[in-house]
C-alpha positions as CSV (number, residue, x, y, z in Angstrom):
1,M,11.2,70.8,54.4
2,Q,12.9,68.1,52.4
3,L,11.5,66.9,49.1
4,N,11.9,63.3,48.1
5,I,13.4,62.8,44.7
6,L,11.7,60.2,42.6
7,S,14.0,58.4,40.1
8,L,12.5,56.2,37.5
9,H,14.6,54.3,34.9
10,T,12.9,52.1,32.4
11,E,14.5,49.6,30.0
12,F,12.0,48.4,27.4
13,P,11.9,44.8,26.4
14,K,13.5,43.9,23.0
15,V,12.0,41.4,20.7
16,K,13.8,40.0,17.6
17,I,11.8,37.9,15.2
18,Q,13.5,36.0,12.3
19,T,11.4,34.1,9.8
20,E,12.2,31.8,6.9
21,Q,9.6,31.5,4.2
22,L,7.9,28.2,3.7
23,K,8.9,26.5,0.4
24,V,6.4,24.1,-1.1
25,K,7.8,21.5,-3.6
26,I,5.6,19.4,-5.8
27,N,7.0,16.4,-7.6
28,Q,4.7,15.3,-10.5
29,D,7.1,13.0,-12.3
30,E,5.0,9.9,-11.8
31,C,1.8,11.7,-13.0
32,W,3.6,12.8,-16.2
33,N,5.1,9.3,-16.7
34,E,1.6,7.8,-16.6
35,R,0.5,10.1,-19.5
36,N,3.7,9.3,-21.5
37,L,4.9,12.8,-21.1
38,G,7.8,12.0,-18.7
39,S,11.5,12.5,-19.0
40,T,13.5,11.2,-22.0
41,A,15.0,8.4,-19.9
42,Y,11.6,7.2,-18.8
43,L,10.2,7.3,-22.4
44,I,13.3,5.3,-23.7
45,E,13.0,2.7,-20.9
46,S,9.2,2.3,-21.3
47,S,9.5,2.0,-25.1
48,A,12.2,-0.6,-24.8
49,Q,10.1,-2.6,-22.4
50,R,7.0,-2.4,-24.7
51,G,9.2,-3.5,-27.6
52,Y,10.6,-6.4,-25.6
53,N,7.1,-7.5,-24.5
54,A,5.9,-7.3,-28.2
55,V,8.7,-9.6,-29.3
56,L,7.9,-12.1,-26.6
57,N,4.2,-12.1,-27.4
58,F,4.9,-12.5,-31.2
59,T,7.3,-15.4,-30.5
60,A,4.7,-17.1,-28.2
61,K,1.9,-16.6,-30.8
62,T,4.1,-18.0,-33.6
63,A,5.1,-21.0,-31.6
64,Q,1.4,-21.7,-30.8
65,N,0.5,-21.4,-34.5
66,G,3.3,-23.7,-35.4
67,D,2.0,-26.3,-32.8
68,R,-1.4,-26.0,-34.4
69,L,0.0,-26.5,-37.9
70,S,2.0,-29.5,-36.8
71,Q,-1.2,-31.3,-35.7
72,I,-2.9,-30.7,-39.1
73,E,-3.4,-34.4,-39.5
74,K,-5.8,-34.5,-36.6
75,G,-8.4,-32.6,-38.7
76,G,-9.9,-29.2,-38.6
77,K,-8.9,-26.2,-40.5
78,P,-5.9,-24.7,-38.7
79,I,-4.7,-22.6,-41.6
80,I,-8.1,-20.9,-42.1
81,D,-8.5,-20.5,-38.3
82,I,-5.0,-18.8,-38.1
83,C,-5.8,-16.5,-41.0
84,V,-9.1,-15.4,-39.6
85,E,-7.5,-14.7,-36.2
86,E,-4.7,-12.7,-37.8
87,A,-7.0,-10.8,-40.1
88,F,-9.6,-9.7,-37.5
89,E,-7.9,-8.4,-34.4
90,S,-10.1,-8.4,-31.2
91,I,-10.0,-5.1,-29.5
92,D,-10.8,-4.6,-25.8
93,Y,-12.3,-1.2,-25.1
94,N,-11.8,0.2,-21.7
95,V,-12.3,3.6,-20.1
96,D,-9.6,4.7,-17.7
97,V,-8.7,7.9,-15.8
98,I,-5.1,9.2,-15.7
99,P,-3.1,10.0,-13.7
100,K,-3.6,7.3,-11.1
101,S,-0.8,8.5,-8.9
102,K,-1.0,11.6,-6.7
103,P,1.7,14.2,-6.8
104,V,4.2,14.2,-4.0
105,I,4.0,17.4,-2.0
106,Y,6.6,18.3,0.6
107,F,7.5,21.4,2.6
108,E,10.9,22.9,3.4
109,G,11.7,25.7,5.8
110,G,9.0,27.8,7.3
111,T,10.6,28.5,10.7
112,V,10.0,31.4,13.1
113,N,12.7,32.3,15.7
114,I,11.7,34.7,18.5
115,D,14.5,36.1,20.7
116,F,13.6,38.5,23.4
117,E,15.3,40.3,26.2
118,M,13.3,41.2,29.3
119,G,12.8,44.8,30.2
120,S,13.1,46.3,33.6
121,V,11.8,49.2,35.6
122,D,14.0,50.7,38.4
123,V,12.1,53.0,40.8
124,R,14.1,54.8,43.5
125,V,12.6,57.1,46.1
């Protein structure tokens, strides 16, 4: 009587997983700039722009007052009118919400690489 020999060879599958963590970056520069809490460069630039606009507005107002005074012979009281306008400043009240801009959110990385090798089963009788 002859016995059959059973030979079994198993090679298990191999799985390799590599991951890279997701990085979330948030840029709030525009939000801080709207609250006047931005970078030094932004604050210098915005202050210079406000100063420039103030000089232009003052020059325009002085020219208008000069034009009004040059026409004093037409009647009226331009000196009193100018003094009253300069003494009592009209203030416009407004309610506003800051910041108006949304922060910029972007993602980097966050990859998953899966590499596998197939396994095998070898059965011999």
